[in-house]
N, C-alpha and C positions, 0 to 999 in steps of 0.2 A: 629528317627536318629538325632543326636546333630544338622545339620544345618538347620533342618524346620521351629525353629522359626525365623531364618534369612531368608530364603526364603518368610514365610509370613509378616514378616516385608515390604517388598516389595509389596504383595500382598495387606496385609487387612490394614496397619496403612499408607500406602503412599495413596492406592487407584490407583496404576498405571490405567490409560486408554489405552485402544489401541492405536497404533500409534502414544505414547508420546515419547519423547524424553528425556533420561534420565543419570546422569552422577555418574559414582560411585566412587569416593577417596580410593584408597586402593584396591589391587587385589588378595588379600588373601583370605585365606578360607571364610571369612566373605565375601569379597567383591563377591567373585565368587557367594557364594550362594546366595547374591542378586540379581546377574546377572541370576542365573537361576529363579528366581521369574521374573524377568523383561522379560524374553522370554516368560515365561508360559503366562504374562501378555497381549505379544503382543506389545511390546513396539517395533517401528521403528527404534531407535535409542537408543544404549546402547553405553556411551562412557565411557571408561576408563582411570583413573587418577592416575597414578604411577611414581614413579619415576625411577623403574627398567625397561628398554626397553626390559630385555630378556624373561619377562613376556610376550607380547602382541601374539606372534605365540601361548601358549597355552592357553591364553585367548579368543582366537577364538572360541576355543568348545563350551565356555558357551554362545556364541553367540554375544559377547562383539565388536561392530561393527568398533569402530574407538579406537585411543590410542593417549594419551595425555601424555609428558613427562613435568612437568613443569619446570626443568631445561633445557628443548631447546628453553625456551621463557622467554625475558626479561620482558613482560609485565606479571602484575598478571593472576594467571589460569582461575580466573573469568571471563577478559577480555579476554581470548582466546576463552572462551569457548562461548562467547556472539557474537565474531566475527565468529566461527565454525558455529553458529545454527542461524545468522539472527536474535538474540533476546535471550533470554533467554533459560534454559532448564527447560520442564515442573515436573521434580522430581529429585533431588538430594540426595544422598546415602553417608553420611562419615562415613568409616569403618576403621580407622585408629585410632583416639583417640585423634588426633593435633588438639589445639584450632584454630590455624592459618589456618588447612584444613577446621573444620568447620565454620567458619566464610566464607571462599572461598566457600565452597560447598552453603550455604545460600545466599549469596551476586549474585550465579551463577542461581537462581530461579527466575523466571516469578515473578515482584514484586506484591504480593496481593492477589495472585491466584493460587500459586502451592505449594506444597511441599518440605522440605528439610526435611531429618530423619536422627540421628546421631543415631549408633550403637555400642554399647559398648560391646566388648565380654568378 
């Protein structure tokens, strides 16, 4: 199946640990495959970041536990995530291909000891 590589990126490349907090930028096919991998890795919080609020009901089927629309906030999304998580996320996945989103995903991770993965399809 075509999406197994994206699922493996969350399981193997990032090495998600059970109970982790994960943020996924972009809830298209790639982001949903990553969410499936996060679910298999037993992440406790999977936060979806997307500008289309209509996707949230659908992505709940993939165990995305929370949804953030960057357009709903005046401060940078990485700051919003830090506030939501009382710190930073353990793992972040950028599934859009936007340089600004890549930077935000990296800045949302714990400094020095967690992983940010950029997936280009």
